[in-house]
N, C-alpha and C positions, 0 to 999 in steps of 0.2 A: 554302464551306465544304472545297469540289473545291480550291482553290489553293492552300489551305493547308498541305493534307495533302503536294501535291504541293512544295511549296514546304519539306516539314517532309521527305521522301523525299531533296531534292536534296541538302540539308544533308547528311544521312544518308549520303552517297553518297558526298561530295568526304569527308567526315573519314575514312570508311572508306580512302578513297584515298590519302590524308596519313598515313594513320598505317601503310596500306602502303607507301609509297613512303618515308616519312622517317622507320620505326623499326630497319631493316635493324640488326641488331646484328652486329658481326665478333668473334667470342675473342680473346681475348688471346694465345695460341697463336698463331692465325694472323698479326693483329697481326707479331708477333715472326716470325714463319718468314716476312711479306717483309721486314722489318728484316735479317735476316740473308743471303737469297737477294740482297739490293740490295747488299750489302755484297762480293756477290762479280762480280754483273754488273750491268753497268750500264745492260740496258733493263730491269731491275725497278724500278732507283731512282730513273727518271722518270714512275714509274706511283700511286697511291695505294689505298689498302686496297677502297676504296668500287665499284674497277675489278675484284675479287677474285670469284668465284662464291662466297658462305658456304652454300648448303645441297651442294653440291658438298664444301666443306672439312666441314662437319657430319656427313657420309655418308660420305666419302675418307677427310679427313684430307688433302688433296690441295690444294697450290692451283695454281689456273687462273682465267683470263681470266672473264668471263662470258659468257656466246655471245647476240649479237642474233643475232633472229632464230629462240633457240631450235635443240638440239644438230642436227636435224635437217639447218639451213642448215652445216653444217660439211662442207668439199668436200676430199679426199687432196688430195695435189700431180697424180697421174693424172687426177682427173677423174671419180671416183667419192666418190658422198654419203655421208656418215656413216648407218650402218644399224641398227638394231634389232635383236638376241636373238629370235627366238620362243619359245627356250627358255625363258625368266630375264625378257626385256621389256627388258634391260639394253641402251647402248648402245657401240658399239665406242669411243668416243671422247667422253671426258667436258671437253673444252672445249682453249682452247689459251694459250698461252704470250707471254709479251713477245716471245718471242725468234722468234715463228710456227710455236714446234712445236705439232702437233697430241698431246694426252694421253692414251696410253692408259686402256683402263679398267677396272682390277683384278678385276672381276668378268663380264666380257665372256664367254663360252664360246667354249674351244678351237675352233680351223677344223680345227685336224688332230693327232693325233697321231699318233707316229711309235714305231718299236721299234729304231732302229739308235744307234748311240755316239752323244752329239752333238759328241762332238768332232770325229766322221769328218768334220762338214759342214763345207761351203762357205763357210766367215767369212771375213766382206769385213771391215777394217779402217776405223776413222773415220776419214775423211779429209777431218772439219769442224773447226776448228780449235774454234769456237766450241761444240762439245758434247763436249769431250775433257774426263775425269775434269778432268785435271790444272788445268781452268777454276775448277774450285769445290770446293779445295781448296786449304790455306794452309801445309801442312806434308807433310812425307813420314810421318809417320804417318796422318793424316788421307790419303794414298795409301793405304796399306797398307791402310788402312779400308777405303776402300772394294774394293781387291780382295778380302782376306779375305771379305769378307760375301759380296759374289757366288758369288765359290768355293767358301763353305760353301754358300751358297743354291743352285749350281748340282751342289749334290754329295746335298743333303739330299732334294731334290726329286726328281731321275731315281737317283738309287744307281748300281745295276752300270753304266747307260746312260751313266754320268758316268765318264768316265778323270782321278783326280783325283792323278795323277802330272804334269796336263799342266802347264805354266810357267806360272804366274797372272798376267805381263807380258802374253801372248799376247792375254787375255779383257779384261785390262783398255784395250788396246787397241784392241781390238773394239767397249767399251764408247762408249754414246750416252746421253750424258746426257740426258733430258728434260724433267723435274725435278729439282733434288739434295736429299737429304739433306740437314736441319737438327737443331738440339737440339732444332729444337719440329714440324718437319711431314716427312710421309714424301716418300721416293723414288721417283723412276720414269726405270729406264733399259731402253736397247732394241739387242737384240744382232738386225745382222740377215747372212742366210744365202742362198745362193741351192741350187735346187732344183729341177729339171726335174721335175717333178709328173702334168704330160699327155706326158713324154715322147715328144715334140716337138722334141726337138734344142734348145728354146727356153727356159734358165732360170729359174723367177721371182724375185723375191727374200720373203722370207718373213721371219718377226723373234718371238723370243723377246723374251719383257719378264719384266723382274725388279724386282718392290718392296719398296724397302730402308723399313723402322722408321726413325721420329725417330734420329738418333747419342745424345741424351740429353745432359742437364747436363756442362761441360767440367770437369775435375776441377782438385785444386790441384797438379798436375801441368801442369797446362793441354792437358791429353789426356783424349778423350772416357773417360769412366768406365771403360767397357769395353780402352781402349788401357791397353798399356806401351809404353815403348821399346823399341825391338829391332832389333838387331843389321842384321838381315836389307837386304843391302844392297839399291838401290832401280834399276831400271832407268832412267835421267833420260831418254833415248832415247824414251820412250814418252812422255812430261808434250810439250807443246805449248812454246815458247819465250815463249809467253804467259803465262805459269802461272804462277801464287803459290806462295809456301809459308807459308801456315801452317796451322792444323788443329783441329779440334774432337774431343772425342769422346764415348762414348758408354757410359752407366751402368751394363752389365748387372744390378747389384748390388740395384738399388731399381730400376731396371722390364727387365721379362724381354726382355732384345733378341728382337725379333721383324724376320724376313724371311718374311711373311706374304703370303698370297695365293696367286698362281699365277706359273708360267713359262708364259707361251703362246707357243706357237706358231701364229702365221697370218699370213695372206700378205700382201705390200703390195702393193697393187692402182694397180699404173701405166697 
């Protein structure tokens, strides 16, 4: 009778394994987010939805590739491995994108909280054509959407520590798009600045991360619901020569637009 029992257990284990492997479900929002980004970036278009992490999506609403080997296997460009916070158990990075960028975790605690006006930091412009905002927008309005929402987020997060009179185009030039915001998924944007924390004459790279909620459905005018055409001129010198010129819009009326979570000041380990 033991062999019958063993066969029964083996069949049960195989059944459980097959259920685990083949029953993964991907929400329509997740599928549509991949479709949205694929129209903007060719590297996404050659991937399939089963290559993305549904658990991270369900938890963070951010599209990242599955990490083979676990999140502790992720390695920064400088060689440092991904680390887990002793404060809340969250990983610093939650995955990677098809473009090879590590995706910052919105729930990872701050490395450092400063007191100075952040406009005075030595910010670096984004020199990478592939991660500029202009590569992920299709109209002037959508480009302005990114500028306005990033700017408003910094105002709300930092208050008196942020000079709201500064030119928004300066921040647009600095922005590095890690995951673009779409109608169905949240976005991740990084800003890098230099800071000599050790006062040894060798400034390190630190970063702030802005998390943008989804843009919301496109309205009748072809713009996000929270946007209207504006006569405000746009500085096209801040846009990539490879940039597109079409935009989506966000609907604040139906869904409260939240640029939520946190702006992080964190060190980039090199």
